C-alpha positions as CSV (number, residue, x, y, z in Angstrom):
1,M,-0.3,-0.2,-0.1
2,N,1.6,3.8,-0.8
3,K,1.8,6.1,1.9
4,P,-0.2,8.9,0.9
5,I,1.9,12.2,0.0
6,S,0.5,14.9,2.1
7,E,0.0,18.5,0.5
8,P,3.3,20.0,-0.3
9,T,4.2,23.2,1.2
10,F,6.5,26.2,0.4
11,A,9.5,26.2,2.9
12,G,11.2,29.3,2.2
13,G,12.8,28.6,5.8
14,R,14.1,25.3,3.9
15,I,16.2,27.3,1.2
16,R,17.6,30.0,3.8
17,A,19.1,26.9,6.1
18,L,19.8,25.0,2.8
19,R,21.9,28.3,1.5
20,K,23.4,28.8,4.9
21,Q,24.1,25.3,5.7
22,R,26.1,25.3,2.7
23,S,27.7,28.6,3.1
24,L,26.1,30.1,0.3
25,P,25.9,34.1,-0.1
26,A,22.6,35.1,-0.9
27,E,23.9,36.7,-4.0
28,A,25.2,33.7,-5.6
29,V,22.1,31.6,-5.0
30,A,20.1,34.4,-6.7
31,R,22.7,34.9,-9.4
32,R,22.7,31.1,-9.9
33,A,19.2,30.9,-9.8
34,D,18.5,33.8,-12.2
35,I,16.4,35.7,-9.8
36,S,16.6,39.3,-8.1
37,L,18.4,39.1,-4.7
38,R,15.2,40.7,-3.1
39,H,13.0,37.6,-4.8
40,L,15.3,35.5,-2.9
41,H,14.7,37.2,0.5
42,R,11.1,37.4,-0.1
43,L,10.8,33.5,-0.9
44,E,13.0,33.0,2.3
45,A,10.7,35.0,4.1
46,G,8.0,32.9,2.9
47,Q,6.5,36.0,1.4
48,R,6.0,33.9,-1.9
49,P,4.4,30.8,-1.2
50,N,2.6,30.4,-5.0
51,T,6.1,31.1,-6.5
52,S,6.1,29.4,-10.2
53,A,7.6,26.2,-11.0
54,V,10.4,27.5,-13.0
55,T,11.7,29.9,-10.2
56,L,11.1,27.1,-7.8
57,T,13.3,24.8,-10.2
58,R,16.0,27.4,-10.8
59,V,16.7,27.9,-6.7
60,A,16.6,24.1,-6.4
61,L,19.5,24.1,-9.2
62,A,21.3,27.0,-7.2
63,L,21.7,24.9,-4.3
64,D,22.1,21.7,-5.8
65,T,18.7,20.2,-4.1
66,T,15.4,19.3,-5.2
67,V,12.0,20.7,-6.0
68,E,10.9,18.1,-3.9
69,Y,12.9,18.9,-0.9
70,L,12.0,22.9,-0.8
71,L,8.2,21.8,-1.1
72,G,8.8,19.6,2.2
73,V,7.9,16.1,-0.1
74,T,11.2,14.7,1.1
75,E,13.6,15.1,4.1
76,D,16.4,14.1,1.5
77,S,17.8,17.6,0.6
78,R,20.7,15.7,-1.8
79,A,20.2,16.3,-5.7
80,I,19.2,13.4,-7.8
81,H,22.5,13.0,-9.3
82,E,23.8,12.6,-5.8
83,F,22.5,9.1,-5.4
84,A,21.2,7.9,-8.9
85,L,24.3,7.7,-10.3
86,P,26.6,5.5,-7.8
87,A,23.3,3.4,-8.1
88,V,23.3,2.9,-11.9
89,E,27.2,2.8,-11.9
90,A,26.5,-0.1,-9.0
91,A,23.9,-2.1,-11.6
92,G,26.8,-2.2,-14.2
93,G,25.6,0.9,-16.2
94,D,28.2,3.9,-17.0
95,G,25.1,6.7,-16.5
96,R,24.6,7.8,-20.4
């Protein structure tokens, strides 16, 4: 039986916490995500709960994590390549 998925919630605190954990300046994350610094600060403060999927994806990539983590769907902050590629290689594939 599949575990029901709870309603995703946008957690700006996850963005801020992950950014600080990885010692990334807000300016660098905003630049990588191609958003303004003000927009990033609003996201971190939870003032943009209905942000676009594109923006959320850009922020996730800038933080090397997944959208699922930022939305609170998973507790694993690792980007997919951190665990998928080793699994493919262990299975005898080359990841291509």
